[in-house]
OpenMM code with the backbone's topology and positions (N, CA, C; nanometers):
from openmm import Vec3, app, unit

residues = "MET ASP CYS PRO VAL VAL ASP PRO GLY SER PRO VAL THR VAL GLN TYR TYR LYS PHE PRO ASP THR LEU HIS TRP ARG HIS ASP ALA ILE MET LEU GLY ALA ASP GLY HIS GLY VAL TRP LEU GLY ALA PRO ALA GLY ALA THR ILE GLN ARG GLY ARG GLU ALA PRO ILE SER TRP PRO THR PRO PHE VAL GLN LEU VAL PRO HIS SER GLY TRP TYR THR VAL ILE GLY ASN PRO ARG THR SER THR TYR ALA LEU TYR VAL ASP ILE THR THR ASP PRO GLN TRP VAL THR ARG ASP ARG VAL GLU MET ILE ASP VAL ASP LEU ASP VAL VAL LEU ASP TRP ASN GLY HIS VAL SER LEU LEU ASP GLU ASP GLU PHE VAL ALA HIS GLN SER ALA LEU ASP TYR PRO GLU TRP LEU VAL ASP ARG ALA ARG ALA SER ALA ALA ALA VAL VAL LEU ALA VAL GLU SER GLY THR GLU PRO PHE GLY THR ILE THR GLN ARG TRP LEU GLU ARG LEU ALA LYS LEU".split()
positions = [
    Vec3(0.0856, -0.1185, 0.0000),
    Vec3(0.0000, 0.0000, 0.0000),
    Vec3(0.0895, 0.1238, 0.0000),
    Vec3(0.0580, 0.2183, -0.0860),
    Vec3(0.1298, 0.3446, -0.0854),
    Vec3(0.0933, 0.4220, 0.0402),
    Vec3(0.1559, 0.5356, 0.0566),
    Vec3(0.1275, 0.6220, 0.1706),
    Vec3(-0.0231, 0.6450, 0.1829),
    Vec3(-0.0746, 0.6301, 0.3027),
    Vec3(-0.2190, 0.6466, 0.3199),
    Vec3(-0.2614, 0.7925, 0.3079),
    Vec3(-0.3891, 0.8131, 0.2974),
    Vec3(-0.4429, 0.9482, 0.3041),
    Vec3(-0.4099, 1.0008, 0.4428),
    Vec3(-0.3501, 1.1166, 0.4478),
    Vec3(-0.3077, 1.1719, 0.5762),
    Vec3(-0.4268, 1.2357, 0.6448),
    Vec3(-0.4586, 1.1835, 0.7602),
    Vec3(-0.5706, 1.2308, 0.8407),
    Vec3(-0.5152, 1.2757, 0.9760),
    Vec3(-0.4753, 1.4042, 0.9870),
    Vec3(-0.4138, 1.4502, 1.1115),
    Vec3(-0.4966, 1.4131, 1.2346),
    Vec3(-0.4250, 1.3616, 1.3352),
    Vec3(-0.4884, 1.3220, 1.4600),
    Vec3(-0.5264, 1.1759, 1.4659),
    Vec3(-0.5251, 1.1068, 1.3506),
    Vec3(-0.5641, 0.9658, 1.3518),
    Vec3(-0.4503, 0.8796, 1.4068),
    Vec3(-0.4850, 0.7688, 1.4757),
    Vec3(-0.3826, 0.6826, 1.5350),
    Vec3(-0.3096, 0.5993, 1.4300),
    Vec3(-0.1821, 0.5728, 1.4587),
    Vec3(-0.0975, 0.4914, 1.3717),
    Vec3(-0.0136, 0.4001, 1.4606),
    Vec3(0.0027, 0.2760, 1.4175),
    Vec3(0.0947, 0.1839, 1.4826),
    Vec3(0.2199, 0.1729, 1.3974),
    Vec3(0.3352, 0.1901, 1.4605),
    Vec3(0.4641, 0.1779, 1.3932),
    Vec3(0.5285, 0.0495, 1.4431),
    Vec3(0.5545, -0.0445, 1.3520),
    Vec3(0.6098, -0.1740, 1.3905),
    Vec3(0.7428, -0.1986, 1.3200),
    Vec3(0.8467, -0.2142, 1.4008),
    Vec3(0.9783, -0.2542, 1.3504),
    Vec3(0.9945, -0.4041, 1.3737),
    Vec3(1.0594, -0.4695, 1.2793),
    Vec3(1.0948, -0.6104, 1.2911),
    Vec3(1.2464, -0.6218, 1.2837),
    Vec3(1.2995, -0.7348, 1.3315),
    Vec3(1.4363, -0.7753, 1.3021),
    Vec3(1.4261, -0.8797, 1.1923),
    Vec3(1.5256, -0.8851, 1.1078),
    Vec3(1.5248, -0.9744, 0.9934),
    Vec3(1.5082, -1.1189, 1.0371),
    Vec3(1.4236, -1.1975, 0.9710),
    Vec3(1.3354, -1.1531, 0.8636),
    Vec3(1.1998, -1.1047, 0.9131),
    Vec3(1.1506, -1.1562, 1.0291),
    Vec3(1.0156, -1.1174, 1.0722),
    Vec3(0.9944, -1.1317, 1.2234),
    Vec3(1.0993, -1.1077, 1.3010),
    Vec3(1.0896, -1.1145, 1.4465),
    Vec3(1.0461, -0.9783, 1.4999),
    Vec3(0.9471, -0.9783, 1.5877),
    Vec3(0.9020, -0.8519, 1.6465),
    Vec3(1.0189, -0.7783, 1.7106),
    Vec3(1.0245, -0.6475, 1.6888),
    Vec3(1.1278, -0.5646, 1.7510),
    Vec3(1.0552, -0.4547, 1.8280),
    Vec3(1.0706, -0.3301, 1.7910),
    Vec3(1.0027, -0.2207, 1.8607),
    Vec3(0.8697, -0.1891, 1.7945),
    Vec3(0.7715, -0.1521, 1.8779),
    Vec3(0.6420, -0.1056, 1.8302),
    Vec3(0.6035, 0.0140, 1.9149),
    Vec3(0.5445, 0.1129, 1.8503),
    Vec3(0.4907, 0.2244, 1.9279),
    Vec3(0.3662, 0.2818, 1.8620),
    Vec3(0.2879, 0.3458, 1.9462),
    Vec3(0.1670, 0.4122, 1.9005),
    Vec3(0.1993, 0.5581, 1.8739),
    Vec3(0.1384, 0.6117, 1.7716),
    Vec3(0.1597, 0.7515, 1.7352),
    Vec3(0.0302, 0.8069, 1.6777),
    Vec3(0.0335, 0.9355, 1.6492),
    Vec3(-0.0769, 0.9989, 1.5782),
    Vec3(-0.0210, 1.0653, 1.4532),
    Vec3(-0.1014, 1.0681, 1.3501),
    Vec3(-0.0614, 1.1299, 1.2263),
    Vec3(-0.0648, 1.2817, 1.2435),
    Vec3(0.0456, 1.3465, 1.2094),
    Vec3(0.0529, 1.4928, 1.2182),
    Vec3(0.0302, 1.5592, 1.0833),
    Vec3(0.0836, 1.4989, 0.9780),
    Vec3(0.0722, 1.5587, 0.8456),
    Vec3(0.1749, 1.4982, 0.7519),
    Vec3(0.1879, 1.5569, 0.6362),
    Vec3(0.2840, 1.5078, 0.5371),
    Vec3(0.3445, 1.6265, 0.4646),
    Vec3(0.4636, 1.6043, 0.4117),
    Vec3(0.5286, 1.7041, 0.3274),
    Vec3(0.6083, 1.6297, 0.2208),
    Vec3(0.6971, 1.6971, 0.1534),
    Vec3(0.7748, 1.6340, 0.0481),
    Vec3(0.8676, 1.5244, 0.0963),
    Vec3(0.8963, 1.5203, 0.2260),
    Vec3(0.9849, 1.4180, 0.2818),
    Vec3(0.9112, 1.2885, 0.3145),
    Vec3(0.7848, 1.3006, 0.3523),
    Vec3(0.7086, 1.1818, 0.3902),
    Vec3(0.5972, 1.2153, 0.4867),
    Vec3(0.5562, 1.1153, 0.5629),
    Vec3(0.4481, 1.1299, 0.6603),
    Vec3(0.5102, 1.1525, 0.7978),
    Vec3(0.4595, 1.2529, 0.8673),
    Vec3(0.5084, 1.2867, 1.0008),
    Vec3(0.4098, 1.2366, 1.1049),
    Vec3(0.4652, 1.1640, 1.2008),
    Vec3(0.3875, 1.1095, 1.3115),
    Vec3(0.4345, 1.1740, 1.4409),
    Vec3(0.3475, 1.1762, 1.5393),
    Vec3(0.3842, 1.2296, 1.6692),
    Vec3(0.3469, 1.1338, 1.7801),
    Vec3(0.4311, 1.1293, 1.8806),
    Vec3(0.4025, 1.0487, 1.9991),
    Vec3(0.4139, 1.1417, 2.1196),
    Vec3(0.3017, 1.1741, 2.1823),
    Vec3(0.3087, 1.2607, 2.2995),
    Vec3(0.3735, 1.1875, 2.4168),
    Vec3(0.4151, 1.2622, 2.5162),
    Vec3(0.4665, 1.1991, 2.6386),
    Vec3(0.3612, 1.1009, 2.6878),
    Vec3(0.4061, 0.9828, 2.7297),
    Vec3(0.3136, 0.8803, 2.7763),
    Vec3(0.2706, 0.7827, 2.6684),
    Vec3(0.3207, 0.8001, 2.5459),
    Vec3(0.2855, 0.7084, 2.4371),
    Vec3(0.3322, 0.5667, 2.4719),
    Vec3(0.2586, 0.4687, 2.4231),
    Vec3(0.2923, 0.3284, 2.4486),
    Vec3(0.4022, 0.2825, 2.3537),
    Vec3(0.5059, 0.2218, 2.4138),
    Vec3(0.6194, 0.1663, 2.3397),
    Vec3(0.6368, 0.0226, 2.3881),
    Vec3(0.6693, -0.0675, 2.2968),
    Vec3(0.6878, -0.2068, 2.3368),
    Vec3(0.8024, -0.2671, 2.2575),
    Vec3(0.8906, -0.3369, 2.3274),
    Vec3(1.0012, -0.4071, 2.2618),
    Vec3(0.9660, -0.5551, 2.2541),
    Vec3(0.9567, -0.6059, 2.1311),
    Vec3(0.9258, -0.7469, 2.1109),
    Vec3(0.8000, -0.7876, 2.1842),
    Vec3(0.8135, -0.8884, 2.2690),
    Vec3(0.6998, -0.9369, 2.3469),
    Vec3(0.7074, -0.8937, 2.4931),
    Vec3(0.7976, -0.8000, 2.5217),
    Vec3(0.8069, -0.7471, 2.6575),
    Vec3(0.6812, -0.6675, 2.6900),
    Vec3(0.6645, -0.6376, 2.8168),
    Vec3(0.5491, -0.5572, 2.8581),
    Vec3(0.5606, -0.4162, 2.8001),
    Vec3(0.4494, -0.3599, 2.7549),
    Vec3(0.4523, -0.2222, 2.7041),
    Vec3(0.4898, -0.1255, 2.8157),
    Vec3(0.5518, -0.0147, 2.7757),
    Vec3(0.5854, 0.0903, 2.8710),
    Vec3(0.5316, 0.2239, 2.8204),
    Vec3(0.5247, 0.3176, 2.9101),
    Vec3(0.4822, 0.4529, 2.8766),
    Vec3(0.6081, 0.5375, 2.8569),
    Vec3(0.6282, 0.5896, 2.7364),
    Vec3(0.7492, 0.6662, 2.7058),
    Vec3(0.7380, 0.8053, 2.7680),
    Vec3(0.8408, 0.8498, 2.8406),
    Vec3(0.8287, 0.9731, 2.9185),
    Vec3(0.8297, 1.1037, 2.8397),
    Vec3(0.8896, 1.1043, 2.7209),
    Vec3(0.9015, 1.2303, 2.6469),
    Vec3(0.8342, 1.2205, 2.5107),
    Vec3(0.7867, 1.3330, 2.4600),
    Vec3(0.7272, 1.3319, 2.3262),
    Vec3(0.8357, 1.3174, 2.2192),
    Vec3(0.7970, 1.2734, 2.1025),
    Vec3(0.8881, 1.2710, 1.9878),
    Vec3(0.8051, 1.2739, 1.8607),
    Vec3(0.8698, 1.3127, 1.7526),
    Vec3(0.8073, 1.3051, 1.6205),
    Vec3(0.8872, 1.2073, 1.5358),
    Vec3(0.8199, 1.1527, 1.4369),
    Vec3(0.8851, 1.0537, 1.3517),
    Vec3(0.8477, 1.0780, 1.2069),
    Vec3(0.9484, 1.0747, 1.1225),
    Vec3(0.9267, 1.0822, 0.9793),
    Vec3(0.9320, 0.9421, 0.9202),
    Vec3(0.8258, 0.9062, 0.8495),
    Vec3(0.8243, 0.7850, 0.7672),
    Vec3(0.8389, 0.8368, 0.6242),
    Vec3(0.9579, 0.8198, 0.5653),
    Vec3(0.9817, 0.8810, 0.4341),
    Vec3(0.8969, 0.8172, 0.3241),
    Vec3(0.8729, 0.8962, 0.2199),
    Vec3(0.8023, 0.8426, 0.1030),
    Vec3(0.8803, 0.7254, 0.0451),
    Vec3(1.0118, 0.7361, 0.0455),
    Vec3(1.0986, 0.6239, 0.0079),
    Vec3(1.2336, 0.6478, 0.0740),
    Vec3(1.2999, 0.5413, 0.1055),
    Vec3(1.4302, 0.5508, 0.1701),
    Vec3(1.4442, 0.4476, 0.2796),
    Vec3(1.5648, 0.4063, 0.3038),
    Vec3(1.5936, 0.3020, 0.4017),
    Vec3(1.6255, 0.3626, 0.5377),
    Vec3(1.5291, 0.4314, 0.5936),
    Vec3(1.5475, 0.4918, 0.7255),
    Vec3(1.4139, 0.5411, 0.7780),
    Vec3(1.4111, 0.5692, 0.9067),
    Vec3(1.3072, 0.6504, 0.9692),
    Vec3(1.3801, 0.7489, 1.0598),
    Vec3(1.3221, 0.8660, 1.0784),
    Vec3(1.3851, 0.9716, 1.1584),
    Vec3(1.2988, 0.9995, 1.2808),
    Vec3(1.3630, 1.0063, 1.3964),
    Vec3(1.2936, 1.0491, 1.5179),
    Vec3(1.3570, 1.1794, 1.5635),
    Vec3(1.2717, 1.2791, 1.5848),
    Vec3(1.3147, 1.4081, 1.6375),
    Vec3(1.2692, 1.4211, 1.7814),
    Vec3(1.3617, 1.4627, 1.8663),
    Vec3(1.3364, 1.4671, 2.0097),
    Vec3(1.3447, 1.6080, 2.0663),
    Vec3(1.2807, 1.6301, 2.1822),
    Vec3(1.2954, 1.7576, 2.2513),
    Vec3(1.4306, 1.7639, 2.3223),
    Vec3(1.4671, 1.8811, 2.3684),
    Vec3(1.5976, 1.9010, 2.4330),
    Vec3(1.6181, 1.8170, 2.5581),
    Vec3(1.5127, 1.7646, 2.6153),
    Vec3(1.5271, 1.6813, 2.7340),
    Vec3(1.5827, 1.5428, 2.7008),
    Vec3(1.5919, 1.5098, 2.5735),
    Vec3(1.6449, 1.3802, 2.5298),
    Vec3(1.7940, 1.3910, 2.4998),
    Vec3(1.8615, 1.2789, 2.4979),
    Vec3(2.0052, 1.2754, 2.4693),
    Vec3(2.0356, 1.3195, 2.3272),
    Vec3(1.9516, 1.2754, 2.2339),
    Vec3(1.9775, 1.3030, 2.0929),
    Vec3(1.8707, 1.3936, 2.0328),
    Vec3(1.9158, 1.4890, 1.9517),
    Vec3(1.8228, 1.5721, 1.8756),
    Vec3(1.7557, 1.4871, 1.7680),
    Vec3(1.8362, 1.4047, 1.7019),
    Vec3(1.7867, 1.3148, 1.5971),
    Vec3(1.8352, 1.1734, 1.6235),
    Vec3(1.7468, 1.0793, 1.5967),
    Vec3(1.7812, 0.9380, 1.6024),
    Vec3(1.7276, 0.8764, 1.4746),
    Vec3(1.8175, 0.8313, 1.3881),
    Vec3(1.7792, 0.7776, 1.2583),
    Vec3(1.8050, 0.6272, 1.2571),
    Vec3(1.6988, 0.5502, 1.2467),
    Vec3(1.7106, 0.4055, 1.2332),
    Vec3(1.7303, 0.3721, 1.0860),
    Vec3(1.8308, 0.2921, 1.0574),
    Vec3(1.8471, 0.2415, 0.9214),
    Vec3(1.7576, 0.1182, 0.9118),
    Vec3(1.6662, 0.1235, 0.8166),
    Vec3(1.5639, 0.0199, 0.8025),
    Vec3(1.5451, -0.0129, 0.6545),
    Vec3(1.4701, -0.1164, 0.6304),
    Vec3(1.4231, -0.1362, 0.4935),
    Vec3(1.3214, -0.0264, 0.4642),
    Vec3(1.2858, -0.0130, 0.3390),
    Vec3(1.1885, 0.0881, 0.2980),
    Vec3(1.0576, 0.0676, 0.3763),
    Vec3(1.0145, 0.1656, 0.4573),
    Vec3(0.8901, 0.1470, 0.5337),
    Vec3(0.7707, 0.1223, 0.4415),
    Vec3(0.6842, 0.0318, 0.4847),
    Vec3(0.5670, -0.0059, 0.4065),
    Vec3(0.4401, 0.0201, 0.4864),
    Vec3(0.3475, 0.0933, 0.4272),
    Vec3(0.2164, 0.1121, 0.4879),
    Vec3(0.1342, -0.0123, 0.4544),
    Vec3(0.1114, -0.0980, 0.5534),
    Vec3(0.0370, -0.2215, 0.5278),
    Vec3(-0.1135, -0.1981, 0.5391),
    Vec3(-0.1522, -0.0987, 0.6153),
    Vec3(-0.2899, -0.0490, 0.6196),
    Vec3(-0.2788, 0.1020, 0.6392),
    Vec3(-0.3897, 0.1713, 0.6354),
    Vec3(-0.3829, 0.3175, 0.6493),
    Vec3(-0.3387, 0.3615, 0.7880),
    Vec3(-0.3426, 0.2681, 0.8857),
    Vec3(-0.3035, 0.3059, 1.0218),
    Vec3(-0.1902, 0.2189, 1.0777),
    Vec3(-0.1131, 0.1570, 0.9863),
    Vec3(-0.0012, 0.0731, 1.0319),
    Vec3(0.1117, 0.0779, 0.9293),
    Vec3(0.2316, 0.1076, 0.9784),
    Vec3(0.3503, 0.1087, 0.8942),
    Vec3(0.4518, 0.0114, 0.9545),
    Vec3(0.5201, -0.0638, 0.8663),
    Vec3(0.6144, -0.1659, 0.9104),
    Vec3(0.7448, -0.1543, 0.8325),
    Vec3(0.8528, -0.1953, 0.8987),
    Vec3(0.9833, -0.1980, 0.8354),
    Vec3(1.0746, -0.2912, 0.9137),
    Vec3(1.1860, -0.3302, 0.8521),
    Vec3(1.2854, -0.4132, 0.9190),
    Vec3(1.4007, -0.3238, 0.9623),
    Vec3(1.4301, -0.3276, 1.0905),
    Vec3(1.5423, -0.2537, 1.1475),
    Vec3(1.6692, -0.3331, 1.1180),
    Vec3(1.7647, -0.2714, 1.0507),
    Vec3(1.8891, -0.3410, 1.0177),
    Vec3(2.0055, -0.2915, 1.1032),
    Vec3(1.9755, -0.2666, 1.2293),
    Vec3(2.0737, -0.2450, 1.3354),
    Vec3(2.1393, -0.1072, 1.3371),
    Vec3(2.1870, -0.0602, 1.2261),
    Vec3(2.2629, 0.0645, 1.2240),
    Vec3(2.1738, 0.1834, 1.2576),
    Vec3(2.2276, 0.2746, 1.3370),
    Vec3(2.1569, 0.3964, 1.3757),
    Vec3(2.2514, 0.5143, 1.3613),
    Vec3(2.1987, 0.6255, 1.3148),
    Vec3(2.2751, 0.7489, 1.3052),
    Vec3(2.2121, 0.8467, 1.4034),
    Vec3(2.2952, 0.9057, 1.4891),
    Vec3(2.2428, 0.9978, 1.5893),
    Vec3(2.3130, 1.1334, 1.5801),
    Vec3(2.2386, 1.2345, 1.6173),
    Vec3(2.2902, 1.3706, 1.6266),
    Vec3(2.2637, 1.4183, 1.7678),
    Vec3(2.3714, 1.4497, 1.8424),
    Vec3(2.3489, 1.5005, 1.9776),
    Vec3(2.3289, 1.6518, 1.9726),
    Vec3(2.2980, 1.7097, 2.0857),
    Vec3(2.2643, 1.8521, 2.0909),
    Vec3(2.3852, 1.9426, 2.0711),
    Vec3(2.5061, 1.8847, 2.0727),
    Vec3(2.6278, 1.9618, 2.0463),
    Vec3(2.6674, 1.9547, 1.8988),
    Vec3(2.5864, 1.8881, 1.8180),
    Vec3(2.6135, 1.8786, 1.6750),
    Vec3(2.7017, 1.7613, 1.6357),
    Vec3(2.7302, 1.6709, 1.7286),
    Vec3(2.8147, 1.5548, 1.6994),
    Vec3(2.7298, 1.4429, 1.6386),
    Vec3(2.7767, 1.3881, 1.5274),
    Vec3(2.7074, 1.2802, 1.4566),
    Vec3(2.7825, 1.1492, 1.4808),
    Vec3(2.7089, 1.0443, 1.5130),
    Vec3(2.7697, 0.9127, 1.5354),
    Vec3(2.6905, 0.8053, 1.4626),
    Vec3(2.7627, 0.7008, 1.4216),
    Vec3(2.7007, 0.5801, 1.3673),
    Vec3(2.7087, 0.4755, 1.4773),
    Vec3(2.5936, 0.4255, 1.5196),
    Vec3(2.5865, 0.3297, 1.6297),
    Vec3(2.5593, 0.1880, 1.5806),
    Vec3(2.5941, 0.0925, 1.6643),
    Vec3(2.5570, -0.0488, 1.6504),
    Vec3(2.6196, -0.1199, 1.5315),
    Vec3(2.7390, -0.0748, 1.4922),
    Vec3(2.8083, -0.1451, 1.3835),
    Vec3(2.8431, -0.2882, 1.4245),
    Vec3(2.8753, -0.3084, 1.5528),
    Vec3(2.9080, -0.4429, 1.6012),
    Vec3(2.7862, -0.5356, 1.5924),
    Vec3(2.6700, -0.4831, 1.6279),
    Vec3(2.5464, -0.5610, 1.6183),
    Vec3(2.5164, -0.5959, 1.4727),
    Vec3(2.5379, -0.5006, 1.3845),
    Vec3(2.5154, -0.5221, 1.2417),
    Vec3(2.6038, -0.6348, 1.1890),
    Vec3(2.7315, -0.6337, 1.2262),
    Vec3(2.8243, -0.7381, 1.1830),
    Vec3(2.7821, -0.8729, 1.2417),
    Vec3(2.7477, -0.8769, 1.3687),
    Vec3(2.7066, -1.0021, 1.4330),
    Vec3(2.5806, -1.0591, 1.3686),
    Vec3(2.4847, -0.9722, 1.3361),
    Vec3(2.3587, -1.0190, 1.2780),
    Vec3(2.3737, -1.0654, 1.1330),
    Vec3(2.4787, -1.0210, 1.0655),
    Vec3(2.4985, -1.0664, 0.9277),
    Vec3(2.5084, -1.2183, 0.9219),
    Vec3(2.5746, -1.2784, 1.0204),
    Vec3(2.5824, -1.4248, 1.0223),
    Vec3(2.4728, -1.4857, 1.1087),
    Vec3(2.4454, -1.4269, 1.2258),
    Vec3(2.3456, -1.4851, 1.3169),
    Vec3(2.2059, -1.4865, 1.2553),
    Vec3(2.1705, -1.3814, 1.1834),
    Vec3(2.0377, -1.3726, 1.1228),
    Vec3(2.0410, -1.3997, 0.9723),
    Vec3(2.1588, -1.4313, 0.9213),
    Vec3(2.1762, -1.4681, 0.7807),
    Vec3(2.1282, -1.3573, 0.6861),
    Vec3(2.1786, -1.2348, 0.7110),
    Vec3(2.1434, -1.1242, 0.6223),
    Vec3(2.1884, -1.1544, 0.4802),
    Vec3(2.1013, -1.1371, 0.3830),
    Vec3(2.1449, -1.1519, 0.2440),
    Vec3(2.2395, -1.0365, 0.2058),
    Vec3(2.3228, -1.0613, 0.1097),
    Vec3(2.4223, -0.9616, 0.0684),
    Vec3(2.3570, -0.8299, 0.0250),
    Vec3(2.2456, -0.8371, -0.0463),
    Vec3(2.1786, -0.7141, -0.0915),
    Vec3(2.1334, -0.6291, 0.0275),
    Vec3(2.0907, -0.6931, 0.1369),
    Vec3(2.0462, -0.6209, 0.2555),
    Vec3(2.1649, -0.5499, 0.3217),
    Vec3(2.2764, -0.6211, 0.3325),
    Vec3(2.3980, -0.5636, 0.3912),
    Vec3(2.4442, -0.4434, 0.3096),
    Vec3(2.4510, -0.4604, 0.1786),
    Vec3(2.4973, -0.3519, 0.0917),
    Vec3(2.4056, -0.2304, 0.0998),
    Vec3(2.2763, -0.2545, 0.0949),
    Vec3(2.1808, -0.1430, 0.0973),
    Vec3(2.1819, -0.0718, 0.2328),
    Vec3(2.1939, -0.1474, 0.3417),
    Vec3(2.2001, -0.0863, 0.4751),
    Vec3(2.3251, -0.0004, 0.4897),
    Vec3(2.4387, -0.0512, 0.4444),
    Vec3(2.5637, 0.0264, 0.4532),
    Vec3(2.5543, 0.1544, 0.3707),
    Vec3(2.5015, 0.1432, 0.2502),
    Vec3(2.4892, 0.2610, 0.1633),
    Vec3(2.3952, 0.3637, 0.2239),
    Vec3(2.2843, 0.3169, 0.2796),
    Vec3(2.1891, 0.4086, 0.3421),
    Vec3(2.2520, 0.4770, 0.4619),
    Vec3(2.3207, 0.4011, 0.5458),
    Vec3(2.3844, 0.4593, 0.6639),
    Vec3(2.4867, 0.5653, 0.6238),
    Vec3(2.5687, 0.5368, 0.5224),
    Vec3(2.6691, 0.6333, 0.4775),
    Vec3(2.6030, 0.7614, 0.4262),
    Vec3(2.4975, 0.7472, 0.3474),
    Vec3(2.4268, 0.8644, 0.2944),
    Vec3(2.3621, 0.9448, 0.4060),
    Vec3(2.3037, 0.8770, 0.5038),
    Vec3(2.2388, 0.9470, 0.6152),
    Vec3(2.3421, 1.0205, 0.7001),
    Vec3(2.4565, 0.9588, 0.7276),
    Vec3(2.5617, 1.0272, 0.8043),
    Vec3(2.5990, 1.1583, 0.7350),
    Vec3(2.6224, 1.1539, 0.6058),
    Vec3(2.6591, 1.2753, 0.5315),
    Vec3(2.5479, 1.3796, 0.5364),
    Vec3(2.4242, 1.3366, 0.5216),
    Vec3(2.3111, 1.4297, 0.5231),
    Vec3(2.2923, 1.4918, 0.6612),
    Vec3(2.3087, 1.4126, 0.7665),
    Vec3(2.2956, 1.4667, 0.9020),
    Vec3(2.4098, 1.5651, 0.9287),
    Vec3(2.5306, 1.5289, 0.8898),
    Vec3(2.6454, 1.6188, 0.9114),
    Vec3(2.6272, 1.7523, 0.8416),
    Vec3(2.5662, 1.7515, 0.7241),
    Vec3(2.5474, 1.8759, 0.6493),
    Vec3(2.4170, 1.9477, 0.6847),
    Vec3(2.3317, 1.8823, 0.7647),
    Vec3(2.2043, 1.9433, 0.8030),
    Vec3(2.1022, 1.9434, 0.6911),
    Vec3(2.1218, 1.8576, 0.5911),
    Vec3(2.0282, 1.8472, 0.4803),
    Vec3(1.8957, 1.7916, 0.5318),
    Vec3(1.7870, 1.8597, 0.4987),
    Vec3(1.6559, 1.8112, 0.5428),
    Vec3(1.6216, 1.6798, 0.4746),
    Vec3(1.5583, 1.5919, 0.5445),
    Vec3(1.4877, 1.6083, 0.6710),
    Vec3(1.5738, 1.5838, 0.7950),
    Vec3(1.7066, 1.5999, 0.7791),
    Vec3(1.7975, 1.5754, 0.8898),
    Vec3(1.8515, 1.7047, 0.9493),
    Vec3(1.7808, 1.8144, 0.9246),
    Vec3(1.8208, 1.9443, 0.9788),
    Vec3(1.7301, 1.9841, 1.0937),
    Vec3(1.6631, 2.0961, 1.0764),
    Vec3(1.5814, 2.1518, 1.1852),
    Vec3(1.4326, 2.1237, 1.1708),
    Vec3(1.3920, 2.0589, 1.0630),
    Vec3(1.2493, 2.0411, 1.0372),
    Vec3(1.1790, 1.9617, 1.1472),
    Vec3(1.2503, 1.8675, 1.2103),
    Vec3(1.1840, 1.7887, 1.3154),
    Vec3(1.1395, 1.8772, 1.4309),
    Vec3(1.2128, 1.9831, 1.4573),
    Vec3(1.1752, 2.0718, 1.5677),
    Vec3(1.0438, 2.1447, 1.5369),
    Vec3(1.0210, 2.1781, 1.4112),
    Vec3(0.8924, 2.2397, 1.3736),
    Vec3(0.7772, 2.1428, 1.3917),
    Vec3(0.8000, 2.0145, 1.3602),
    Vec3(0.6948, 1.9147, 1.3800),
    Vec3(0.6724, 1.8881, 1.5296),
    Vec3(0.7786, 1.8976, 1.6098),
    Vec3(0.7614, 1.8852, 1.7547),
    Vec3(0.6746, 1.9986, 1.8089),
    Vec3(0.6933, 2.1189, 1.7548),
    Vec3(0.6094, 2.2328, 1.7955),
    Vec3(0.4638, 2.2063, 1.7593),
    Vec3(0.4409, 2.1484, 1.6438),
    Vec3(0.3041, 2.1157, 1.6014),
    Vec3(0.2439, 2.0116, 1.6948),
    Vec3(0.3228, 1.9101, 1.7316),
    Vec3(0.2742, 1.8075, 1.8258),
    Vec3(0.2385, 1.8706, 1.9594),
    Vec3(0.3189, 1.9630, 2.0073),
    Vec3(0.2952, 2.0272, 2.1364),
    Vec3(0.1639, 2.1055, 2.1385),
    Vec3(0.1203, 2.1520, 2.0223),
    Vec3(-0.0042, 2.2308, 2.0147),
    Vec3(-0.1293, 2.1433, 2.0161),
    Vec3(-0.1128, 2.0127, 1.9987),
    Vec3(-0.2303, 1.9240, 1.9970),
    Vec3(-0.2806, 1.8977, 2.1370),
] * unit.nanometer
topology = app.Topology()
chain = topology.addChain("A")
for resn in residues:
    res = topology.addResidue(resn, chain)
    for name in ("N", "CA", "C"):
        topology.addAtom(name, app.Element.getBySymbol(name[0]), res)
């Protein structure tokens, strides 16, 4: 299913898997809107987050999330009370399976931007370990590495949607 009709305020479930189909992180969000980058979701403080089959928890801080129209990533923008301004999960291309559910496979690598402007690539060790443990196909490894490299460069240069746009969407979430 292509990107759903954007209905601001409607609930959305975001489901990440580990390759090939093991439950990973899931969270509830609300649709905020869309722009040329993709669909923007918001999770107010207290949103439900669940890792795999663990008990759900209430997330203490709000965040916004970009589900791109296309691209091997999702972007989370955080308020200043969080460690990172941006947290970018390298994933397979997110797929809208229904109008209120989006799914993707998390391929371990994460790109983060802290509040001092420092960019880091996280979880390279996990990525290497999962290549054999989870039997990642070569195309998945290559595409994940290429996406991570491109995202690092874009975050370092502040190219949107890896610049300041997430803060504007956080302001919109705060007004709801």
